[in-house]
Rosetta silent file (secondary structure, phi, psi, omega in degrees, C-alpha in Angstrom):
SEQUENCE: XXXXXXXXXXXXXXXXXXXXXXXXXXXXXXXXXXXXXXXXXXXXXXXXXXXXXXXXXXXXXXXXXXXXXXXXXXXXXXXXXXXXXXXXXXXXXXXXXXXXXXXXXXXXXXXXXXXXXXXXXXXXXXXXXXXXXXXXXXXXXXXXXXXXXXXXXXXXXXXXX
SCORE:     score description
SCORE:     0.000 S_00000001
   1 L     0.000  163.776 -179.528    2.842   23.611  -21.629 S_00000001
   2 L   -67.525  162.897 -177.680    1.579   26.616  -19.776 S_00000001
   3 L   -69.036  -25.178 -176.065    3.696   28.270  -17.075 S_00000001
   4 L   -75.212  -13.122 -178.174    1.357   27.198  -14.279 S_00000001
   5 L   -82.039  126.439  176.249    2.137   23.515  -14.856 S_00000001
   6 L  -138.111  161.140  179.614    4.766   22.041  -12.505 S_00000001
   7 H   -57.173  -33.840  179.535    5.580   18.484  -11.388 S_00000001
   8 H   -61.056  -36.638  179.160    3.998   19.167   -7.995 S_00000001
   9 H   -67.940  -36.142  176.864    0.665   19.799   -9.719 S_00000001
  10 H   -61.012  -44.945  178.377    0.975   16.496  -11.553 S_00000001
  11 H   -64.650  -41.123  179.912    1.399   14.636   -8.270 S_00000001
  12 H   -61.811  -42.031  179.649   -1.491   16.557   -6.702 S_00000001
  13 H   -67.907  -37.231  177.641   -3.790   15.625   -9.596 S_00000001
  14 H   -64.151  -44.897  178.518   -2.692   11.973   -9.382 S_00000001
  15 H   -60.864  -45.903  178.721   -3.485   11.853   -5.637 S_00000001
  16 H   -61.633  -46.351 -179.813   -6.864   13.472   -6.243 S_00000001
  17 H   -63.295  -41.190  177.949   -7.628   11.139   -9.153 S_00000001
  18 H   -64.376  -37.810  176.934   -6.649    8.033   -7.200 S_00000001
  19 H   -62.216  -44.011  177.476   -8.914    9.115   -4.340 S_00000001
  20 H   -63.794  -40.982  179.027  -11.851    9.499   -6.730 S_00000001
  21 H   -62.180  -42.591  179.484  -10.974    6.140   -8.308 S_00000001
  22 H   -64.375  -44.302  179.729  -10.923    4.408   -4.901 S_00000001
  23 H   -64.518  -44.851 -179.726  -14.277    5.893   -3.910 S_00000001
  24 H   -62.844  -40.951  178.262  -15.863    5.003   -7.264 S_00000001
  25 H   -68.114  -31.894 -178.916  -14.545    1.447   -7.055 S_00000001
  26 H   -73.066  -26.458 -179.673  -15.748    1.055   -3.493 S_00000001
  27 L   -63.414  -23.665  179.589  -19.316    1.984   -4.422 S_00000001
  28 L   -82.288  -10.917 -178.326  -19.620   -1.334   -6.297 S_00000001
  29 L   -75.319  125.622  177.157  -18.765   -3.376   -3.192 S_00000001
  30 L  -131.156  111.793  178.436  -21.819   -5.027   -1.722 S_00000001
  31 L  -156.718  157.800 -179.891  -21.424   -7.162    1.374 S_00000001
  32 L   -71.915  157.137  176.583  -22.915   -7.367    4.819 S_00000001
  33 L   -65.637  153.092 -179.271  -21.356   -5.573    7.757 S_00000001
  34 L   -81.927 -174.593  178.929  -18.896   -7.573    9.818 S_00000001
  35 L   -65.698  -24.660  179.029  -19.166   -8.556   13.441 S_00000001
  36 L   -82.374   -6.543 -178.270  -17.588   -5.219   14.350 S_00000001
  37 L    86.417    1.122  179.416  -20.367   -3.352   12.530 S_00000001
  38 L  -107.634  122.270 -179.762  -17.936   -2.053    9.941 S_00000001
  39 L   -82.026  174.296 -178.206  -18.502   -3.301    6.421 S_00000001
  40 L   -70.141   -7.676  178.126  -15.855   -3.920    3.783 S_00000001
  41 L   -89.442  -14.310 -172.741  -16.548   -0.486    2.266 S_00000001
  42 H   -61.161  -56.920 -174.970  -15.582    1.503    5.366 S_00000001
  43 H   -68.048  -41.787  175.383  -11.783    1.565    5.101 S_00000001
  44 H   -62.020  -36.961  177.351  -11.584    2.049    1.318 S_00000001
  45 H   -67.160  -38.750  178.183  -14.065    4.934    1.608 S_00000001
  46 H   -63.349  -47.501  179.916  -12.030    6.397    4.474 S_00000001
  47 H   -66.695  -44.823  179.336   -8.764    6.152    2.534 S_00000001
  48 H   -62.235  -42.075  177.478  -10.356    7.392   -0.704 S_00000001
  49 H   -63.635  -41.141  177.935  -11.984   10.330    1.079 S_00000001
  50 H   -64.433  -39.134  178.546   -8.699   11.240    2.747 S_00000001
  51 H   -65.301  -38.515  178.035   -6.928   11.079   -0.617 S_00000001
  52 H   -64.869  -45.626  179.976   -9.524   13.383   -2.181 S_00000001
  53 H   -62.456  -48.005  179.623   -9.191   15.896    0.667 S_00000001
  54 H   -62.880  -42.623  179.128   -5.378   15.795    0.589 S_00000001
  55 H   -61.801  -42.298  178.490   -5.387   15.989   -3.213 S_00000001
  56 H   -63.316  -47.386  178.682   -7.691   19.008   -3.209 S_00000001
  57 H   -62.881  -36.673 -179.992   -5.599   20.858   -0.627 S_00000001
  58 H   -67.289  -44.003  177.735   -2.448   19.937   -2.521 S_00000001
  59 H   -60.467  -45.396  179.967   -3.853   21.223   -5.843 S_00000001
  60 H   -61.560  -43.544  179.973   -4.930   24.471   -4.173 S_00000001
  61 H   -61.715  -45.136 -178.798   -1.513   24.870   -2.544 S_00000001
  62 H   -65.976  -41.472  179.928    0.358   24.310   -5.812 S_00000001
  63 H   -66.869  -24.625  176.918   -1.907   26.676   -7.754 S_00000001
  64 L   -85.468    1.360  176.657   -1.269   29.346   -5.102 S_00000001
  65 L   109.999   -0.789  178.938    2.486   29.021   -5.658 S_00000001
  66 L   -66.372  151.143  179.680    3.467   26.312   -3.211 S_00000001
  67 L  -150.799  158.789  178.517    6.318   24.039   -4.240 S_00000001
  68 L   -73.515  136.923  177.906    8.310   21.118   -2.915 S_00000001
  69 L   -78.847  144.915  176.559   11.462   21.986   -1.018 S_00000001
  70 L   -64.833  152.512 -178.885   14.695   20.407   -2.236 S_00000001
  71 L   -63.206  125.671  179.379   15.999   17.516   -0.161 S_00000001
  72 L  -126.577   16.501 -178.059   18.113   18.815    2.713 S_00000001
  73 L   -68.920  150.579 -177.674   18.346   15.727    4.869 S_00000001
  74 L   -70.098  -36.705 -171.914   21.735   14.808    6.311 S_00000001
  75 L  -100.046   19.281  178.442   21.692   11.169    5.281 S_00000001
  76 L  -120.979  126.741  176.468   20.443   11.568    1.703 S_00000001
  77 L  -100.033  104.091 -176.872   22.761   12.196   -1.200 S_00000001
  78 L   -65.434  -19.571 -179.763   20.662   13.895   -3.865 S_00000001
  79 L   -91.375   -6.658 -178.690   23.432   13.329   -6.409 S_00000001
  80 L   -70.750  144.749  178.323   23.666    9.577   -5.812 S_00000001
  81 L   -70.717  161.012  179.225   22.357    7.359   -8.620 S_00000001
  82 L   -65.911  146.662  178.045   19.185    5.349   -8.135 S_00000001
  83 L   -89.347   82.936 -174.680   19.579    1.936   -6.507 S_00000001
  84 H   -67.845  -24.684  176.931   18.120   -0.079   -9.374 S_00000001
  85 H   -63.044  -46.807  179.229   19.006   -3.387   -7.703 S_00000001
  86 H   -66.044  -40.297  178.277   16.658   -2.624   -4.802 S_00000001
  87 H   -60.760  -44.205  178.664   13.968   -1.335   -7.160 S_00000001
  88 H   -64.335  -42.766  178.988   14.202   -4.552   -9.166 S_00000001
  89 H   -63.072  -47.316 -179.947   14.123   -6.754   -6.064 S_00000001
  90 H   -62.480  -43.465  178.905   11.106   -4.971   -4.582 S_00000001
  91 H   -63.062  -44.131  178.491    9.279   -5.068   -7.917 S_00000001
  92 H   -62.567  -39.751  179.344   10.064   -8.760   -8.363 S_00000001
  93 H   -64.877  -43.365  177.623    8.880   -9.582   -4.862 S_00000001
  94 H   -63.610  -42.793  179.423    5.571   -7.776   -5.437 S_00000001
  95 H   -64.376  -41.662  177.352    5.061   -9.503   -8.796 S_00000001
  96 H   -63.160  -41.030  177.392    5.832  -12.909   -7.279 S_00000001
  97 H   -59.683  -47.705 -179.219    3.386  -12.195   -4.446 S_00000001
  98 H   -63.742  -38.611 -178.081    0.646  -11.260   -6.905 S_00000001
  99 H   -72.606  -33.494 -173.751    1.309  -14.314   -9.070 S_00000001
 100 H  -101.787    0.860 -174.116    1.457  -16.814   -6.193 S_00000001
 101 H   -59.091  -46.538 -177.967   -1.211  -15.422   -3.862 S_00000001
 102 H   -68.802  -28.954  179.889   -3.990  -17.822   -4.880 S_00000001
 103 H   -78.419  -48.112 -176.171   -1.653  -20.821   -4.741 S_00000001
 104 H   -83.464  -25.218 -174.523    0.085  -20.036   -1.439 S_00000001
 105 H    86.144  167.601 -174.424   -2.784  -18.264    0.286 S_00000001
 106 H   -66.793  -47.275 -173.002   -2.643  -15.006    2.175 S_00000001
 107 H   -61.434  -50.194 -179.203   -0.793  -16.094    5.303 S_00000001
 108 H   -69.595  -45.227 -178.671    2.102  -17.806    3.512 S_00000001
 109 H   -62.827  -46.153  179.968    2.169  -15.312    0.624 S_00000001
 110 H   -68.126  -36.434  177.264    2.046  -12.214    2.821 S_00000001
 111 H   -62.321  -43.713  177.391    4.654  -13.664    5.182 S_00000001
 112 H   -66.751  -37.026  177.233    6.995  -14.244    2.245 S_00000001
 113 H   -61.442  -52.042 -177.952    6.187  -10.773    0.913 S_00000001
 114 H   -62.854  -42.160  179.653    6.976   -9.056    4.224 S_00000001
 115 H   -66.418  -46.286 -179.938   10.118  -11.125    4.770 S_00000001
 116 H   -60.472  -42.559  178.795   11.359  -10.637    1.208 S_00000001
 117 H   -65.763  -40.309 -179.629   10.812   -6.891    1.354 S_00000001
 118 H   -65.699  -39.471  178.368   12.580   -6.558    4.681 S_00000001
 119 H   -69.012  -44.028 -179.517   15.598   -8.506    3.404 S_00000001
 120 H   -62.396  -30.866 -178.782   15.649   -6.625    0.089 S_00000001
 121 L   -93.445    6.777  169.143   15.561   -3.321    1.963 S_00000001
 122 L   105.072   24.658  177.394   18.436   -4.275    4.234 S_00000001
 123 L   -63.075  131.531 -178.704   17.180   -6.115    7.334 S_00000001
 124 L   -89.294  -31.207 -178.383   20.183   -7.259    9.325 S_00000001
 125 L  -103.044   94.996 -173.435   18.387   -9.723   11.634 S_00000001
 126 H   -68.409  -37.594  179.907   16.846  -12.276    9.285 S_00000001
 127 H   -65.492  -44.594  177.514   15.308  -14.474   12.001 S_00000001
 128 H   -61.828  -42.272  178.598   13.600  -11.480   13.597 S_00000001
 129 H   -61.586  -39.231  179.210   12.402  -10.341   10.160 S_00000001
 130 H   -66.406  -43.809  179.979   10.966  -13.812    9.507 S_00000001
 131 H   -64.088  -45.406  178.325    9.140  -13.914   12.845 S_00000001
 132 H   -62.944  -38.834  179.707    7.715  -10.407   12.357 S_00000001
 133 H   -63.227  -43.880  179.581    6.678  -11.316    8.800 S_00000001
 134 H   -66.415  -43.053  178.381    4.766  -14.405    9.942 S_00000001
 135 H   -61.103  -43.626  179.090    3.086  -12.480   12.774 S_00000001
 136 H   -66.035  -39.165  177.834    2.092   -9.715   10.349 S_00000001
 137 H   -61.571  -45.379  179.242    0.789  -12.243    7.802 S_00000001
 138 H   -68.453  -43.726 -178.412   -1.384  -13.964   10.401 S_00000001
 139 H   -62.841  -43.778 -179.944   -2.525  -10.687   11.994 S_00000001
 140 H   -68.266  -36.235  176.755   -3.584   -9.127    8.694 S_00000001
 141 H   -61.853  -48.873 -179.392   -5.390  -12.324    7.691 S_00000001
 142 H   -64.219  -40.022  178.632   -7.312  -12.438   10.965 S_00000001
 143 H   -59.943  -49.128 -176.615   -8.087   -8.722   10.819 S_00000001
 144 H   -74.772  -44.348 -174.938   -9.531   -8.888    7.314 S_00000001
 145 H   -77.616  -50.902 -176.321  -11.206  -12.318    7.433 S_00000001
 146 H   -83.438  -40.226 -175.828  -12.476  -12.477   11.007 S_00000001
 147 H   -81.540  -44.724 -175.500  -12.782   -8.775   11.792 S_00000001
 148 L  -103.496   -9.703  178.929  -13.969   -7.266    8.508 S_00000001
 149 L    74.312   21.710  179.246  -15.500  -10.321    6.845 S_00000001
 150 L   -89.163  137.063 -179.512  -13.338   -9.952    3.723 S_00000001
 151 L   -84.702  123.972  174.975  -12.500  -13.155    1.882 S_00000001
 152 L  -121.830  148.013 -179.546   -8.780  -13.798    1.391 S_00000001
 153 L   -63.490  133.620 -178.402   -7.292  -16.906   -0.213 S_00000001
 154 L   -89.334  -27.772 -178.891   -6.403  -19.529    2.369 S_00000001
 155 H    62.389 -145.322 -179.152   -4.137  -21.689    0.211 S_00000001
 156 H   -63.788  -19.943 -179.397   -2.798  -24.807    1.922 S_00000001
 157 H   -91.366    7.868  179.748   -3.817  -23.393    5.316 S_00000001
 158 L   -55.202  125.889  179.027   -7.503  -23.144    4.329 S_00000001
 159 L    90.321  -15.467  178.980   -9.581  -24.285    7.290 S_00000001
 160 L   -75.567  -43.488  179.897   -6.676  -24.264    9.760 S_00000001
 161 L  -108.484    0.000    0.000   -7.309  -20.713   10.921 S_00000001
């Protein structure tokens, strides 16, 4: 490859491409505005636009010679091997969430997702993690369904909330 190609440029192009992909995918969404006056296209367009802007600035920075600084944090060992157990647990939890979402519904599925991720990533207080997970599952459901008018699977709790 040419000398101008570096890993930082690859990441910059991926961020830019994902932003364009999000915006292009959002253009196909057609739904009425919610009670808040914000339709279901607002946040994806906001995130996609931000990704395009960040990606463009990142590409420009890398092409001008910018580069990522090596890790110098006190609590990170750059020579330590990857924690493949945690990677596997997190990946498995996400796959289980995706597979069971329609059966369990958003509130139960997201609560299990948040709780599972917190435990897999080292939460010491499991009861607190469970309570926070349930609160986050309910809050995100209410935000998307009631606030933004987005349909999420209800599962066994369909009609309760």
